[in-house]
C-alpha positions, 0 to 999 in steps of 0.5 A: 550319083544323085546328090543335092545341089549344095556342094556343087553350087558352093564350089562353083560360087567359090571358084567363080564358075557356074553349074548348068541347070538343064530342064528335062522333058522325057527319057531321051532329054534326060539321057542326052544331058546325062551322057554329055555331062558325063563325057565332059565330067561336069556336075549337072542339075536336072530341072523339072517343071510341074508341067513336065512332071505331069507330062512324064507321069508324076513325081515318082516316075521322074525320080525312078527314071533319073535314078535308073538312067544314072545306074544303067548309064554308069553315070558317076558325076554329081547329079541333082534332081531339082523341082523348078518353080514349085508353085506351092509348099505342097508341090515342094513337099511332094517332090521331097517325098518322092526323092527329088534332091533339091526344090525351088519354091517360087513364091515371088508373085506374093508379098515379100512377107508371104514369100518368106513365110512359104519359103521358110516352111519349105526349108523346114521340111526339106533341110532335115531330109538333106534337100537343098532349097532355092527361092526367088525374089522379084519376078522373072519375065515370062514367055508371054512377053519376052521382056523384063519389067524393071519394076519387077527387079529384085530389091537388094534389101528384099533379097537379104531378108528372104535369104537370112530369114529362111535359111535357103541354100541359093537364091534367084533374084530377078534382075532382067532375065526372062523365060523363053525367047527374048524380045530385044536385048536382055538388060541385066542389072549387074551392079545390083547382082554384085550388091546381092552377092556381096551381102549374102555370099551365097550361090545366086541363080540366073533364070532364062539363061537360053537367050543371054549372050556369052559375054553377059553370062561371063559377067554374071558369073563374075557377079555371083551367079553360080547356077544358070537355068537353060531350057529353050535353047535345047528345045530350039536346037532339038526342034530344028534338027528334027524338022530337018530330019523329017523333011528329008525322011518322009517315010520314017515313022519310028518315033525313036528315030525321029526323037533321036534325030535331035540328039547331036544338036542338043549335045552340041548346045549342052557342050557349048554351055558347059564350056562357057560356064566353066564346069567342065572337069569339075565333077 
């Protein structure tokens, strides 16, 4: 069933496990994730970037697709549909109006004051409609470099200000993770992560979860992480399986068979992450 992310993340934070946020890119991606999470009885957050929304045809298309799959696949686990890295207040409002149940306003590239102003506007628009809101403080490294800039790590005092002055539901503090493929080892600041968790007592979010080792993820959960964002890891698993299929089946041209060739590899990666996060049988 389609819900906001509040209860699932608060439960995870209290019981010290984490909810997987898997990014979706098309119908098959969404179906594979929903089926595996249903099989393992795990709540899930389906994240959709603005780029994926454009690719899939628009906000309303994404909402209709997810709702239809939940209905036709008889999905009973809690599912949140989340705008990932909304770049503007307007983008978040479009997602809310289309039927997304959760949004992220990413104003981390602005000053703390402007970040707070924009985030507060989104909260005031979303909360009366029952929509949860995530914000970011500091700056998560991008795919262009694969390395976190320690100068961009979230400051504890800024995290406290953002959370308390806006009324957000969960916070993504940049503490050493990057999007995409890592160059070198992640340098997560667990001490600062725990300080933020102790000060806020709210679910924290770790972006760039694909390249972080299992032991580091377990430690992050102990330090307050309740939501882990995963995208690249599923893309890599799917890509490798599909490439192998095409090399062995040069005469196959049906796109359904090509795309489906990556299903089992993707589901195995999903299974591993759900087991690691401890969300199995938490629905």
